[in-house]
N, C-alpha and C positions, 0 to 999 in steps of 0.2 A: 077929483074924487077917486079916480082909478089909481092915481099915484099914492094917495093916502091909504087906500085899501092894500095896495101892494106893500107899502112900508109897514102897515100893521101886520100883514101876513109874515113878512120877513122878521119882524120883531117877535112875533109869537114863536116862530121856528127857532130863533136865537135863544129866547128864554127857555124853551123846552130843551134845547141842546145843552144849555148851561145846567139846567136841573138834572138832566141825565148824566152829565159829566160829573156833577157833584157826587152822584151815587155810584159812578162807574170807574173810579180811580182807586188803585190798590195801595195799601199802606204797608205791605209786607207782613201783616199779621198772620198767625196760624189759626185755622179753624179745626177743631177736633171733632171727628166723626165717630158716632157710636154705631157699630155694625152688628150688634147683638140683635137677632131677630126675636120678636115677641112670639114665643111658641104657644100654641093652643094647649090647654091643660090635657095631660095624658089621660086616656080612658082608664077605667078601673080594670086593668089587665095586668097580671103578674109579668114582670120582665122575663125575657128568655134567660134560661140558666147558662149564660155564656158571659164570662168576665172579659170585658173589653177595656183596654187602657189606651189612651191617646196621649202621646208625648207632644210637648210644645214643638210647633213646626220650626224648622230651620229657615231663617230668613237669608236668602241668597240673592236678593235684588241688588242691582247695581247702585240704585239710589235708595238706600235703606233708611235714610233720615226723615223721609216724608212719603205720603201717598201720592202727591201730585200738586197741582196748582191751578189757580184761575188767572188767566190773563185778562186784564181789564181793558175796556174800550179806550179810556183816556189815559192809559199808561199804568204801570205798576202791577203787582201781583198779590194774590192771597194764597197762602199755602194750606194744604190739607194734610192732616195726620190722624192716626188712630187715637181714640180717647182712652186715657187712663192706664194703658198697658202696652206691652210690646205686641207687634203685629202677630208674631208666631204664637204667643200665648193666647191672644184673642181668637185666632183662627182655630186653634185646637179646642177652645171652649165652645165656640159656635157649632163646630161639628159634634161635640159631645152633647150639647143641649138638644140638637136636632135628633140624635140617635136615642136619647132618653125619652123622647116623646113620640117620634115617628120615624123609625129607621127601616131596616129591611122588613118586607111584608107589612109595612105600616104598623109595626108593633114597637113597644118600648123595649129598650135594651139596658143592661147594667153597664154603665160607662163611668170612668173617672179619668181625670186629667192629671198627669204627673210631669215632672221635669225630665229632660232627655236622659236616657240611660238608667232610669230608676227601677225598671222592671227587667229581671233577667231569667226567671224560671217559671215553670208551670205552677208553682206554689203561689205566684203573684197574680197571674192572669192566663187566659186562654189565647187571646189575640192582642198584639201590640201594634198600634197604628202610628206611623211616623210620616211627616210631610216635609216637603221643601217648597218654599215660595220663590219662584224664579221671576215672577212679575205679578204685581197687584197694584193697580194705579187708577186714579181718576183725575181727569183734567177738564177744565172748562175754558172756553174762549168766547169772550163777549164781543158781539157785533152790534150794529145799530138795530135796536128793537128785538134782539134775540141773543141767546147764549147757547152754544153747542157744548154738550157734555159727553165725554167718551170715557169708557172704562176698558181695562185690559187685565186679564189674569192668566197665569200659567203656573200650574201646581203639579207636583209629583207626590202621589200618596202611596206609601208602601205599607202593607200589612204582613206581619210575621206571625205564623201559627206556632206557638211554643210546644205543642204536643209532638209535632213531627218536623219542626224547624223549616217548614216550607214557607214560601212568601209569594205575595201578589203585588205587582206594581202597576199603577195606572197614571198616565199623563193626561192632564185636563187643561184645555185652553178655552178661554171665553172672552167675549168682547160685546159691549153694548153701546148704544148711542141714543141720545135724546136731545131735542131742541126745545127750549122754553123761552117765553117772551120776557117774563120777569124772573130773574134768577134768585134763588135763595139757597143757602148752604144745604138745606134739607134735600134739595134736588140731587146734589152730588152724593149725599149720604144714602138716599134711597136707591139710586142707580147702582152704586157700588155694592150695597147690601144685596140687591137683586142679582148681581153678577155672582157673588159668593154663593147665594142660595142655589143658583143654577148649577154651579160647579159641584156642590154637595149632592144635588138631585141626580146629576149624571153619574157621580161616583157610586151612589147607592144602586142606581139602575144597572150599572155595569158589573156589580159584584153580588155575591150571595153568601149566606152562612149556612153550613151544614156540618153536622157532627162536630160542633164547636171549632170549626175552622172557616176562614174566609177564603173564598175562591172566586175566580172570574165567572161570569155567567156563561154557560156553555152555548 
């Protein structure tokens, strides 16, 4: 009787392992992540009378063809990449969307996104924001009964004031980590989006706008 129970227990473990293995092997496919945050509707407040232009961020990552990968428990990988657009374009748009609804002093601002080098004079804008992406990644490593997700970011954001040609540059680094029992691609998407949101929050907290110029917080 004891041997039968032991064999039954071993059989259950083997079946469970096989079922887990069927769902934990990678095929090399690419999963596309949407990092656009759903912004709350802007309050009925007139935007500040400052014209802000954000240029598409320059992608200077060493591995620019993807955001990262998931290493599966039973071998193989799944790749992550940004959905529908280049990472530099997406990041500029996410920053613009945030500023349009809740930027400095939690107020909406007049913002538009353009291609790099499109704005050159005070007739076009008051402030031009440019960015460089040095690192922006998400990776997941599956283990027995859990998957560890990590994100890393390193951005350089520069703002040029066209009225006096002054500029402000901020370097922002971030990292987050989470562990889940049952992994879904949405877990990687949510953690990476949260990392980007934190980067933007810190940029807004470290800077201010006065007299139509962007300055570091004193």
